[in-house]
Each structure stands twice: as structure tokens, then as C-alpha cells.
N, C-alpha and C positions, 0 to 999 in steps of 0.2 A: 930723466926717471931715476938714474944710477944716483944723483944728487938727492933728488927726495928722500930714496930709501935709505941712504948713508944718514940724512938729517932726523928721518925717524927713528934709526938705532940709536942714533945719539941721544935724543929724547926719552927712548925708554930706558937707555943705558944710565942717563941721569936720574929719571924717575926712580931706577932701582937703587942706585946710591944714596939718594935723599931718604928711600925708606929704610935702607940699611944704617942710616946715621941717625934718625929720629929715636930709636928705642936708647940710645946712646946719650942722646940730648936730655931725655924724660928722666932718664936715671940720674943724670947730674943735676936737673932740676929738684926732683925729689931730695937729694941729698943737699941741696942748697937750703930747701924749704925746712928740712930737718936742722940744719945749723941755724935757722933763724928762730924755729920753733921757742926757743925760751923767751925771747924779745917779741915775736908776736903774741905768746900768751901773757906775756907782762904787760904789754900795751893793751891788749883785751880787758884784762884785769882792773887797770888802771883806770879805763873809759867805763867799765862797769861800776867803778867806786864812785867814779864822778856824777854818772846818771844825769848829764846834762840835757835838757828838752830842746824843743825846736828853735833855732836861732839863736840859741844861749851856748852851744857846744865849743866854746873858746877853747878852752883845755883839751877837750876830747879832739878837735881839730889839729891842733898845734902839735899834740902827741905824735898823731899820723905824719903830717908835714914834715917836722923834725926828723923823724926816722928817714923818711924819702930823702930828705937831704943829706942826712948821714950817709945814706948807701950812695950818694952820688948822683940823685936824680935832679932835674931843675923844676923848681917849685915857683908856681904863681899863686899868691894867696888875695884873697877877697874878690873872687872872678864873679861876673855876674853881679855885682853891687852887693855881693852878700859878704860879711865879715868871715864866717866859718867856711864859705867854699874854697875849693884849690884845686888845682890840677899839678900834678907831678910827673914828667915824662921824661924819657930817655931814647936817644936814636935821633936817626934822620931818615925822611922819604917815606916812601910807601911800602909796604900796608901798615897803615896805623889801627893798631888795636888798642880798643878802649876797654878798662874796666872799673865798674862802680864801686865805691865802699860808702856806707852810710854809718853813723854814729851818734844818732839822737835816741834818746830816751822817753819814755813814758809816764805823764804824772801819776802819782799815787799809788804805785805798785812795788815801793820801798820793800827787799827781802833780804834775809841771810842766806846762805848757801847752805839751807837746811830742808828736808822734803816735807815739812810741817810750815804752814805760814807763819812767819814770824818776822815783821818789818825791822830794815836797820833803823828806821826813822818813822814814825806813823805819818802819814800822808805825803811822804817824800818820793821823787820820782824814782823809776828803776828801769831796767831794760829789759823790757816785757815782750819786747819783738825781737831781741838778739843782736841789736845792731852794733854792740860792742864788738861782737864776734865777726859781723859782717866787714867790717872795715879793715881790722886786723888781717883777716884771711886773704881779702882782696889784695891787700898792700904786699902780703908774703908771696902772692903770684906774679904781682907786678915787678918785684924787686927781684926774683929769681928771673923773670925773662929779661930783666935790664943786664944781669950778669952774663946771660948768654948772647945778647947783643954786642956788650964790652969784650967778650973774646973775640968777636968775630964769626960765631957759629950761627947766628942770626942775623938778617939784615931787615931794617924796619924801625917802627916806632912803637915803644909801649907807653901808654898814657892812663894814668890812675886819675880818676875824678874823685874827689872828696864831696859827697852830696849831702849837706844837711837838710832838716827839717821834713825829713819823708813824712812823718807822722801826722803833722799839721797842716803845714803851709806849703808842702810841695816842692820843694827847692829846687828838682830837676827842671821844673817848668822854665823858671828864670834863666838856669843856665841854658835851656833849650831855645828860649828866644833870643839869648845873646848869641846863639850860633855855635856854640862851643861843642857840638856834637857833629857838625854838619860836615867835617872832613874825614870823620872815621871810617874804616871800611866795615869793621866789624866791632861789637861791644859785647862783653860779658858781664854776669853779675851773678851773685847767689844769693840764697836767704836761708836761714836756720831753720828747722824744720821737725818733723817727726820721722820721716824717711829719706833716703838717698835717693834722687831720681833727676833725669835730665828733663826738666821742665819743657813739656811740649803741649800744656794747655793754655787757654787765655785766661782772662781775669774780668772784673767788672770796669766798665766806664762810669764815671762818677762827675757830679756837679757839685760845688758847695754855694752855697748862698745865704744870705742874711735878708729877712724880711722886717722890715719896720714898719709900725703903727702907731700913727700920730692923733690924737683925740683933743678934749676939753676937760680939764680937772675942774671938780666941783666937791662939795661936801657930800658922802656919800648918804648920809641921813637927813640932813636938813633940806637940801636941794638936788638930790642927785638926776631930776631933770634936766637941770642945766649942765650936765657933762656928757662927754660922749667918751666912752670907755675903750683905750687902746688895747686893754687887755681883753674885752669882747672880741675885738676884733682877731686878736691872736689866737681867742679859744675856737673861734669861729674857723678860722683858717686849720688848725689842727684836726677839728672834726671832718671838715672837707677832707683831708689828708687820709684820715681813717677810714671814710666811705670809699675813697678812690682806691683802696688796697684791695678791695674784691673784683675790681675791672682792670686789673693790670696784669701782664703775664709773670708766671712764678718766677722769672728771673729777676724781677724789679726789687729794688730795696728801697726804703725811704725812711729815714731817721731825721729827729729833729730834737732840739735842746733848747729850752726857754733861757734867754739868758737875763731878760730883765722883763719884769712884769708888774710894775708898781711898787711902790715902798711900803705903804701901811695900809689898814683896811679901811679906814674912814675917809680917804680920799679917792675919788673916780680917779684911775692911772689916765695920764695924758700921754704916756708913750710907753710903748712894749718892742721887744726885739726878740726874736727867735732865729736860731741857726738851724738850717735844713740841709739834707743830703740827699741827692736821688742817684740810683745805680741802677745800671742794666748791663747785660753782655755785650752790648755793642754802642757806640757813640751816638749812632742814628736813633737806636732805641731810647736810650736815656734821654736825649734830648726832645724826643717826644712827650715823653711823661713829664719833662721840668717845662715845657710850656701849659702842660694841664695843670700843674701845680701853681704855676704863676697865675692862671684863671683864675684857681681857688682862693689866691690871696687878694685878687681884686673883687672877688665875689664877698669875701668875708669882709673887705672894708666897705664895701657898700651895704651889707647888711648891719654891720655897727655904725654907720655913718662916721666913718673916719677916714684919714688919707694914710696912703702906705707906701713903702718905697722898697724896692727890691735892688738888693747890690750883689753882684758877682765878686765871689771871692777867689775860687779857682775849679779848675776841672782836670778831669784824667781821662786819656784814651784808653781802651782796653789793650792789653799785650797783643801784638802782630806776632803769633807764632811762626818760628823758624825749624821745622824739622830738621832739615838737613845739617845744620848747627848742632841740633839735639842730638842726632844720630853720632856725630863724631865726638862730641861729650861724653854719649853711652860708653863708646868704645873704651873711652879712657877710665871711666868707672868699673868696667868691668876688669881692666887692666890692675886699677888699684886693688879693686876686692873689697870685701865688707869691711866694716869698721868693727873691730872685739872690744869686748866690754868685761872688767873684773867683776867677781862676785859683788865686792863693795859697791860697785855702780849699778848693777843689776838690784840690789837691794834699794840703793836709793832710788832708783826708779820705781820699783814696786811701792815702796811707802809713799811716793809721791802722787802715784795714781790712785792710790787709796785714799790721802788726803784730799784728793779731788774729785773724789766719787766715781772714778774709771775703773774699769776690769783692770787686775793686777797682772797685765799682758808682758811687761818688763820693756825693753827697749829696741827697737829695730834697726840694726847698722848693715842690712843685708842690701843686695843689689838686684834689682828685677828687671826684666826686660822692657824695651822703650814702650810706652803706652801708646795706644792711638790716640790721635787728636780728636775731641768731641765738643759739641755746644755744650757750655756750661750752663748750670741753671743756679750756680750759688758761688761764693766766693769773696775775695777781699778786692781792694783797688791799690795801684801803686803808680808813682809817678814813673816808673819803671816804663810803662806803657807807652809813654810819651816818646822816650827814648827810642822803642822800638818801631816807631813810625817814621824815625829820622834814619836809622842806622839798623842793619840785620842785629838783633840781640837773640844771644845764647844764654839760657838762665839755668840754673843748679839749684836744687833743693839739697841739705845735707842734715842728717841728724843731729841735734844739739837739745834734744828733750825727748821724754818716754810719749809712747803711743797714747793719744786720746788727751795729753797735756792741753789745758785751755790758754790759748794764744792771748795776748796782751794780757797777762796776769802774772800774778807772783811767782809760779810755779815755772816759767820761763826765765825768770830772773834769778831763781834758785839754781838751775842748771847751767846758766850762762857763765857764771863765776865760778865754776869747777869742773873737774875733769872731764866730765861729759860733753860740755860745752868746748873745752880745749881741744879734746879729738876730734870735734866736728870743725873748728876753723882750721885745723892743720891739715886735714880731708881735702876741706874745700880749697885752699890754697894749692893743692897739690893738682886736685882735678882741672882747676880752671887753669894753672900753668900747663899742663900737659897739651890743653885743648888750644892755648895759645901757641905752643910749639908747632901743633899742626897747622895752625892757621897763618904762622909766618913761613913754614918751611915746605909745604906741599903747594904746588904750582897751579892746582884747580880748585882747591876748596873753598877759596874766598869767591871764585867766579860761582860756584854752585849756590853758596850760599847767598849772594846778591840777587842771583837768577830768582830763586824761590821768593825773597824779599820784594823784587819788583812784582813778581806775578800775585802775590796776595794783598799788596797794597794798591795794585792796578794804579788807576788815575786818580785817585782820592789825594786831595791835596791835605797836608798837616798844617793846622794852627791852633797854636796853646790856647786853652780856655784860659784867659786872664785878663784882668782889667786893668787898663793903661796905669802906669806908672811904677814906680820901684818895687821890691819886694817890701811886705809889710813888716818890717824889722822896727820894735821898739826901740825908742832913743837911748833907754838906758843899756842897750845891747849892743849899742855900734861901738864897740871896742875891741882892741887887739889890733 
């Protein structure tokens, strides 16, 4: 009995010693990130200027990977058969804490750092989702943790994942299929946004697929009866989708883009292709709608008397929320406090809001209480969702643009290349790094996070929604 009592006292004393040590480690981490800040901002701005799109991010990826090497981390390039994907790691043994970093841009949203629309180059890409800040901010946190492991103040492994092509091809799916997240204990990520919050809401599952229609060409005036129009099949398919909208749940989203539908008006087209996406707030709900949409394609082909083919491109799971991790992150946000903005930054924000037709409410850098988790009826999708079904995921949103800013637009690009975005990425690095200190230093934190993960996932197996074969990387992008 006395031995158990003394052991218990030892554990209590050890825990108290750890608690006393944590504030000092976090203060050192914050100073480390402040010391890195000039380099982190420079990397973010370089990636912002390059604005490389999915699977083309060769220079952007190399900027981050080279910095990790300069900071003494081990770097594996070209993982999961993706030239622009990499892993930078430091340390040994458990726990292994991962952090995600993205760096791909969006086509067609080029913009100067001005609050009115002014493309750097018409039609060129831009960082309309802020991924230039995402990768740089996460890297700052990883390097700061590396320094604490190197000094012997923390034990374990930190691993930065350079994850390309989130906007189009969902690069993390291929990294997940390659097993690159399987041995992690916890993973963290952040995303630029209009508010600072520990994210404890899910998002939408998604399936991405193409439908092709194959007909018979003929002269559109001389003998159209000899033709079978692939475009008719495509148009009937879209009509069917649009009639379906009345009979799906409010959380469902269906989008499509006609990629090819004939070349000239005087030929009955023999080929047409459409890119379609279906979303819902759960994988099972999404798959149910997907099956109905596939039946619509079959019906359209029958009506138009053409052949058809459906090709899965990829699909995403919804985020598996982890409130335990979110609560730990929340405490660090409260410790950091709000982001403060200058009068010039506030004026920039109000002008940008006016330019985009939003109320001139300024920019919100405040910290609010942790939200309740609820069933979502709207939202976007992300390949982070798939990671969250493999390992517990802690998510952060940090203000990098004014309230009401249209996302995936020039307005986000404008903020991401100037001080509003810079402040957000440095804040994110600190908040994530502080949370990683908790994970590596407190005895039971990871156990509690993993317990919630197991409960939420239950016995549902994870399988990536991907066709067989390598990532769809164009031949001219296989460089680096």
C-alpha cells in the first residue's frame, strides 16, 4: 500500500513539474517563431508570387523542403509517387506528431496586394485559398518543435507533410493510400479564414467523377437522322441532375462542368464529357446520391441512344471531429490572445469589403469560446478529411482576410501577400506549436485524444476513394 501511495505521489509530483515546465517551453517556442518570422514571411511571399497550381508546385515545394533541410530536418522528396510531395522530420520514437502544409494555388485569380480587383496578370493563377500561408505557417511550428526536441526538452518525433494539389487532385489521398500517416499519434493542420477558432465542425464528403457519352456523328442538316448525339446525352444528364435537386437533403451539393461537347454546329457530336461532383455531410449520404446520379447517366444514355462511361476521379471523407484536441488548442488560442491590426490594415479591410459588396465590418482577430459541434448543412470539402479517419486531427482556422471575404477569389489573394496574411501565418505557427508542446509533454493528452477518435470512428473502415493506378500527374510536370 505504501509503495502504491509513494508511486502515486511521484506521479503527481512529476505531472506538476511538467505543468510548471510547459509555460517556459511555450515562451521559448514563441520566441523561436518570432526569430523565424522574417524567413517564414519571405517563403510565404515567394510561394504567393509563384502561384503554382496542382501538381505543378515544384518551386513552392522546394522552397519549403530546402528550408526544412537548412533547419536540420530530414527530408524525403517525391513521396507517394508525387514529385511535389515531401516529408520533413526530426526526432525519434513515440509520440509521432504530424503537421500538414499545403502550397498549391488556384487558376484565374491573379491579384496584386490591393483592396480593389487588379490582376498581376490576367487569367493567371493566384493563392485564392491562402495556401502560401498554410505551408509556411505549419513549417514554422514544425521547426520550432524540432529545436525543442534537439535541445532535449521534448522527446518524440515531429513530422511535416508537404501536401500538394489539395484544390484539384487531392494529393493527401495518394499519401494516405501509401500509408504515410499510419504511424502518427496525432496530426495538426490550419487553414486561412476570417476568424480565429479551434475547428470542431465537420465538412462535406465529396465524390469527383467524369461521365463520357459516345454517339455517332452525322451532318447536322443533310442527314441528322443518321447521327446519335453525345451532346444530347450530356444535356439530358444535366436536366436529370437538376430535377434531382428537389429530392435531396439540404446538405447535398451537386456541381458539374461541361468539358467537351462537340466542336462545330453542323456536325452531330459523337463525343461529350462532363465533370461532376456530389457532396453531402457524410460519406454514406454522399454515396447514396452518387448512386442516383449514376442511374441518371444511364437513363440519359438510353434516351439519347448513346453509350456512356463513368470514371471515378477521386473522393473525400468528411472531417472526423476531435473535440478533445480542439479544447487543448483553444486554451493556447486564449493564452496567445487576439491579433491586433493597424489603422492601415483596418482601412485595407474595409475597402476590400466595399469592393466585394460586403458590409464594411473590418477584420476580426478576436478569440471566442469553443463552439459546440453540430450537424452541418453547408460547407466545403478537403482531403484533410481523409487524414482525420486515419489519425486524430486537430484543426485551426486563423484570420487572414476580412469578414465576408469571398473565398477562392482575388480578395483572398490580395490579403495573403501583405501584412494581414503575414500576421495570420505567424499566429498559426505559434498556436500549432504550443499545442504540439502539450501533445509531446503532457502524459495523458494523446490518450484522451485517441480515445475520442476511436469512439467517433467506431468500427467503420477507412478506404480511400481512388481509382487504381498512380496520381494523375501530367507528363510535362514530372520534373524536379
